[in-house]
ROSE-836778 format. One record per residue (C-alpha): residue in one letter; x, y, z; residue number from 0. Coordinates in steps of 0.001 Angstrom, whole numbers. Example, Ala and Ser with C-alpha at 12.3 -4.5 7.8 and 13.67 -1.06 7.14 Angstrom:
<nodes>
NODE aa       x       y       z   i
NODE  a   12300   -4500    7800   0
NODE  s   13670   -1060    7140   1
</nodes>
This chain:
<nodes>
NODE aa       x       y       z   i
NODE  s  -18280  -12267  -26711   0
NODE  a  -17116  -10603  -23347   1
NODE  e  -16110  -12281  -20455   2
NODE  l  -15421  -10591  -17098   3
NODE  i  -12476  -11929  -15105   4
NODE  h  -12910  -13635  -12085   5
NODE  r  -16155  -11591  -11691   6
NODE  l  -13965   -8458  -10946   7
NODE  i  -15329   -5108  -10606   8
NODE  s  -13707   -2108   -9282   9
NODE  p  -16173     153   -7321  10
NODE  v  -15190    4057   -7737  11
NODE  r  -16944    6795   -6252  12
NODE  v  -16674    9984   -8084  13
NODE  p  -18301   12936   -6203  14
NODE  a  -21332   15001   -7734  15
NODE  s  -20116   18194   -9755  16
NODE  e  -21568   20779  -11816  17
NODE  d  -18715   21477  -13950  18
NODE  e  -16657   19046  -15829  19
NODE  v  -13775   17756  -13696  20
NODE  a  -10715   15656  -14340  21
NODE  i  -10556   12989  -12346  22
NODE  n   -8176   10145  -12030  23
NODE  i   -9343    6375  -11663  24
NODE  r   -6733    4209  -10477  25
NODE  l   -8191     381  -10818  26
NODE  l   -7193   -2255   -8513  27
NODE  g   -4119   -5324  -10024  28
NODE  f   -5082   -8728  -10364  29
NODE  a   -2759  -11629  -12177  30
NODE  h   -4650  -12872  -15280  31
NODE  r   -2643  -14542  -18340  32
NODE  f   -4517  -13613  -21296  33
NODE  e   -3976  -16185  -24470  34
NODE  a   -2528  -14257  -27609  35
NODE  g   -4818  -12502  -29717  36
NODE  h   -7354  -11599  -27233  37
NODE  r   -8966   -7681  -26572  38
NODE  v   -8988   -6450  -23122  39
NODE  r  -12326   -4119  -22702  40
NODE  l  -12832   -1633  -20320  41
NODE  s  -15965    -908  -18883  42
NODE  l  -17634    2151  -17629  43
NODE  a  -21396    1979  -15685  44
NODE  s  -22741    4823  -13580  45
NODE  t  -24345    1740  -11677  46
NODE  d  -24968   -1648  -11657  47
NODE  q  -26699   -4672  -10505  48
NODE  t  -24233   -5282   -7153  49
NODE  s  -23947   -1931   -5928  50
NODE  y  -26585    -711   -3245  51
NODE  n  -25819    3282   -4834  52
NODE  a  -28423    4943   -7673  53
NODE  k  -30551    2692   -8567  54
NODE  l  -30758    4626  -12107  55
NODE  a  -28346    4618  -14480  56
NODE  d  -26694    8032  -15143  57
NODE  v  -24527    9881  -18164  58
NODE  i  -20853    9595  -17831  59
NODE  t  -19144   11465  -20310  60
NODE  i  -15168   10675  -21282  61
NODE  v  -12828   13044  -22626  62
NODE  t   -9852   11911  -24595  63
NODE  g   -7014   13860  -26257  64
NODE  g   -5751   17577  -25430  65
NODE  d   -2906   18418  -23521  66
NODE  d   -3772   15626  -20901  67
NODE  p   -5290   12739  -22604  68
NODE  a   -7351    9773  -20883  69
NODE  y   -5796    6387  -21229  70
NODE  f   -5406    3238  -20755  71
NODE  d   -2147     793  -19406  72
NODE  l   -1911   -2369  -18789  73
NODE  p    1979   -4180  -18314  74
NODE  v    2719   -6552  -20692  75
NODE  n    5313   -9686  -20290  76
NODE  r    7269  -11330  -23496  77
</nodes>
């Protein structure tokens, strides 16, 4: 199962474009201690029930690899 930590979301407005455009998204930080063995999931959505933007979902395309690969980085305290 998955749990949204403290019901945190980070809405980001991405400018509309007809071309494929690379963007960087910096998420807000928060403090949470994950138990050993837990996994972290990054979910992306074009809209949700709490947003006042588009009521219909759109297409999101994620491209990884290449010269400028996409990545998701978390700091780790040991």
